[in-house]
C-alpha positions in Angstrom: -54.2 27.6 -61.2 -53.2 29.4 -58.4 -50.3 30.6 -56.0 -47.0 28.3 -57.1 -48.6 26.6 -59.9 -49.2 29.2 -61.9 -46.0 31.1 -61.1 -44.2 27.8 -62.4 -46.0 27.6 -65.9 -45.1 31.2 -66.3 -41.7 30.5 -65.6 -41.6 27.4 -68.0 -43.4 30.3 -70.5 -40.8 32.6 -70.1 -38.1 29.4 -70.6 -39.7 29.0 -73.9 -39.6 32.4 -74.8 -43.5 32.6 -75.3 -43.8 35.2 -72.6 -41.5 37.8 -71.7 -41.4 39.8 -68.6 -40.9 43.8 -69.0 -39.6 44.7 -66.1 -40.6 48.6 -66.2 -44.1 47.7 -66.6 -43.6 44.6 -63.8 -46.2 42.3 -66.3 -45.7 39.6 -68.7 -46.4 39.8 -72.1 -46.7 37.5 -75.1 -43.4 37.5 -77.4 -44.3 39.7 -80.6 -44.1 36.6 -82.9 -46.5 34.3 -80.7 -48.7 37.4 -80.7 -48.5 37.2 -84.6 -49.3 33.7 -84.9 -52.1 33.6 -82.3 -53.6 36.5 -83.8 -53.4 34.5 -87.6 -55.0 31.2 -85.9 -57.8 32.6 -84.3 -61.2 32.7 -86.0 -63.7 36.4 -86.0 -65.8 35.0 -83.7 -63.1 34.2 -81.3 -61.4 37.3 -82.3 -64.1 39.7 -81.1 -65.0 37.8 -77.8 -61.3 38.3 -76.6 -61.6 41.8 -77.9 -64.7 41.8 -75.4 -63.2 40.6 -73.0 -60.3 43.3 -73.3 -62.7 46.2 -73.5 -64.9 44.9 -70.4 -61.5 44.2 -68.2 -59.8 47.7 -68.8 -63.3 49.8 -68.2 -63.4 47.9 -64.7 -59.8 48.7 -64.5 -60.2 52.2 -65.4 -63.0 52.1 -62.6 -60.8 51.0 -59.8 -58.3 53.5 -60.7 -61.0 56.7 -60.8 -62.6 55.0 -57.0 -58.7 55.3 -55.7 -58.3 58.5 -56.9 -61.9 59.6 -55.3 -60.4 58.2 -52.2 -58.0 60.6 -51.7 -54.9 60.5 -49.9 -52.8 57.7 -51.1 -56.0 56.9 -53.3 -54.9 60.2 -55.1 -51.4 59.1 -56.8 -52.3 55.4 -57.2 -55.0 56.2 -59.2 -53.3 58.2 -61.5 -50.5 55.9 -61.5 -52.8 52.5 -62.3 -54.5 54.9 -65.1 -51.6 56.5 -66.6 -49.9 52.8 -66.6 -53.0 51.3 -68.5 -53.9 54.2 -70.7 -53.0 52.3 -74.1 -54.9 49.3 -73.0 -58.0 52.0 -71.6 -58.1 53.6 -74.9 -58.2 50.4 -77.4 -61.0 48.9 -74.7 -63.0 52.5 -75.1 -62.0 52.4 -78.9 -63.3 48.6 -79.7 -66.6 49.3 -77.7 -67.5 52.8 -79.4 -66.7 50.5 -82.7 -69.3 47.8 -81.8 -71.7 49.4 -79.7 -74.6 49.2 -82.3 -73.9 45.1 -82.5 -75.4 44.4 -79.1 -76.5 46.0 -76.1 -73.6 44.7 -73.7 -71.5 46.4 -75.9 -73.6 49.5 -76.0 -73.7 49.6 -72.4 -69.9 49.3 -71.9 -69.3 52.2 -74.5 -71.9 54.5 -72.4 -70.0 53.6 -69.0 -66.4 54.0 -69.9 -66.1 57.4 -69.8 -68.3 57.3 -66.5 -66.1 54.8 -65.2 -63.1 57.0 -65.3 -64.6 60.4 -65.0 -62.5 62.2 -62.3 -59.4 60.6 -64.1 -60.3 61.5 -67.5 -61.0 65.1 -66.6 -57.4 65.2 -65.9 -55.8 63.4 -68.0 -57.6 64.1 -71.1 -57.6 66.8 -73.5 -61.2 68.3 -73.7 -61.3 67.1 -77.4 -60.5 63.4 -76.8 -63.4 63.6 -73.9 -65.9 65.0 -76.4 -64.6 61.8 -78.3 -65.6 59.4 -75.8 -68.5 60.9 -74.9 -70.0 61.5 -77.7 -70.0 57.7 -78.8 -71.2 57.4 -75.1 -73.9 59.3 -75.9 -75.0 57.9 -78.9 -74.7 54.5 -76.8 -77.1 55.8 -74.6 -79.8 56.8 -77.1 -79.7 53.5 -78.5 -80.4 52.0 -75.0 -82.8 54.6 -74.8 -81.5 55.3 -71.4 -82.6 58.6 -70.5 -80.0 58.9 -67.3 -76.9 57.9 -69.3 -77.8 60.3 -71.8 -78.4 62.9 -69.6 -75.4 62.6 -68.0 -73.4 62.0 -70.9 -74.9 65.8 -72.4 -73.5 67.5 -69.4 -70.1 65.8 -69.5 -70.5 67.2 -73.0 -70.8 70.8 -71.6 -67.9 70.8 -69.6 -65.5 69.3 -72.3 -67.0 72.5 -74.5 -66.4 74.3 -71.7 -63.1 73.3 -70.9 -61.9 74.3 -74.6 -63.5 78.1 -74.1 -66.6 77.4 -76.0 -69.2 78.5 -73.2 -71.9 79.1 -76.1 -71.4 75.0 -76.8 -71.5 74.2 -73.4 -74.6 75.7 -72.8 -76.1 73.8 -75.7 -75.4 70.6 -73.9 -76.2 72.0 -70.5 -79.9 72.6 -71.3 -80.3 69.3 -73.5 -79.1 67.7 -70.0 -81.4 69.9 -68.0 -84.6 68.7 -70.1 -83.6 65.2 -69.4 -82.8 65.3 -65.9 -86.4 67.3 -64.6 -87.7 64.4 -67.3 -86.8 61.6 -64.6 -87.1 63.7 -61.8 -83.2 64.1 -60.7 -83.2 66.8 -58.6 -79.1 66.7 -57.9 -77.9 66.7 -61.2 -80.6 69.4 -62.4 -79.1 71.4 -59.5 -75.6 70.9 -60.8 -76.8 71.3 -64.4 -78.3 75.3 -63.5 -75.0 75.4 -62.1 -73.4 75.0 -64.9 -75.4 77.3 -66.8 -75.0 80.2 -64.0 -71.2 79.5 -64.6 -71.7 79.9 -68.6 -73.8 82.9 -68.9 -71.2 84.7 -66.2 -68.3 83.9 -69.0 -70.8 85.4 -71.7 -71.8 88.4 -69.3 -75.2 87.3 -68.9 -75.5 88.2 -65.3 -79.2 88.1 -64.8 -79.6 84.7 -66.5 -76.8 83.1 -64.4 -78.3 84.8 -61.1 -81.6 83.0 -62.4 -79.8 79.7 -62.7 -77.4 79.9 -59.4 -81.4 80.7 -57.6 -82.9 77.8 -59.2 -79.6 75.5 -58.1 -79.6 77.1 -54.6 -83.4 76.5 -53.9 -83.0 72.8 -55.1 -79.9 72.1 -52.9 -81.6 73.5 -50.2 -84.4 71.4 -50.7 -82.6 68.1 -50.8 -80.4 69.2 -48.1 -76.7 69.1 -50.6 -74.6 71.3 -48.7 -71.8 70.9 -51.4 -74.5 72.4 -53.7 -75.5 74.9 -51.9 -71.9 76.1 -51.1 -71.3 76.1 -55.2 -74.7 78.1 -55.6 -73.8 80.6 -53.0 -70.3 80.9 -54.4 -72.0 81.3 -57.7 -74.1 84.3 -56.9 -71.3 86.2 -54.5 -69.2 86.0 -58.3 -72.1 87.5 -60.3 -73.1 89.9 -57.5 -69.4 91.1 -57.3 -68.9 91.6 -61.0 -72.1 93.0 -61.4 -71.6 95.7 -58.2 -67.7 95.7 -58.1 -68.1 99.5 -57.1 -70.2 98.9 -54.3 -68.5 95.9 -52.9 -65.5 97.9 -52.4 -67.3 100.9 -51.1 -68.0 100.4 -47.5 -71.7 101.8 -47.1 -72.7 99.2 -49.5 -70.6 96.1 -49.5 -72.2 94.3 -47.1 -75.1 93.2 -50.0 -72.9 92.2 -52.7 -70.8 90.1 -50.3 -73.3 88.2 -48.7 -73.7 85.1 -51.0 -69.8 85.1 -50.8 -69.7 84.8 -47.2 -72.5 82.1 -47.2 -70.3 80.0 -49.3 -67.5 80.2 -47.6 -69.8 78.8 -44.3 -70.7 76.0 -46.2 -67.5 75.4 -48.0 -65.9 75.0 -44.4 -68.8 72.5 -43.5 -68.3 70.6 -46.5 -64.6 70.8 -46.8 -65.3 71.1 -50.0 -63.0 73.8 -52.7 -64.3 72.2 -56.0 -66.4 73.6 -58.5 -66.4 72.1 -61.6 -69.3 69.2 -61.4 -69.0 65.8 -63.3 -71.7 63.9 -63.9 -72.0 60.3 -63.2 -74.8 57.5 -63.3 
């Protein structure tokens, strides 16, 4: 049913108080009593099928909102508005998928996909503890599916969530697990991202040699695969560590050039790629 016929049917349902028009959300919704009546009439199989369709639909909505956000310009506001509008439906869909992930492969895939579908928006809108909950469920689902690529991505993003809580040591545990898988499957870009995240965490803990080693490995990989943005992240990380290690030299007119070299290179790459983003979230 499309166009005028659909609108006529909706208007008739509103007239009989089966549907209600929600002005604030600009959508129709079932009357509460109708919802209770319909739920009582549903068998368990029909109810599960309806909830699965609901979860699948709002994973698609979340993915669309994330795509809008990544389009920049007016898409940023549109993506944020959409995810804020649908947040309760999105949370309900993810919760259902997580609760039923072991029942069949399609639901497990849905559970694994949810945090990836909105990876950038969730980073902005979810508290790290909620991110951890979603990503732990997704990790379990990916392992159930034996999907190593997804498993590596979820481990890396769990590291980022613990980093968001200020727990650098726990973040390192997940980054290192992710790195093993990314190397195993030959994902060079992901490997570079994981090394950059490790470098950042080691710098936070004052382990500068380890941080430098990670950033140097990241720099080597990004140059091999011609990832200019990743190259900028690596150079920026190296510059920050060298600044930490040799701040007096940076301030000295005689020795400052050596410490500033990676930072200057990073500025050049950042200008070339027009990127100032530091955190690297992992999609699949």
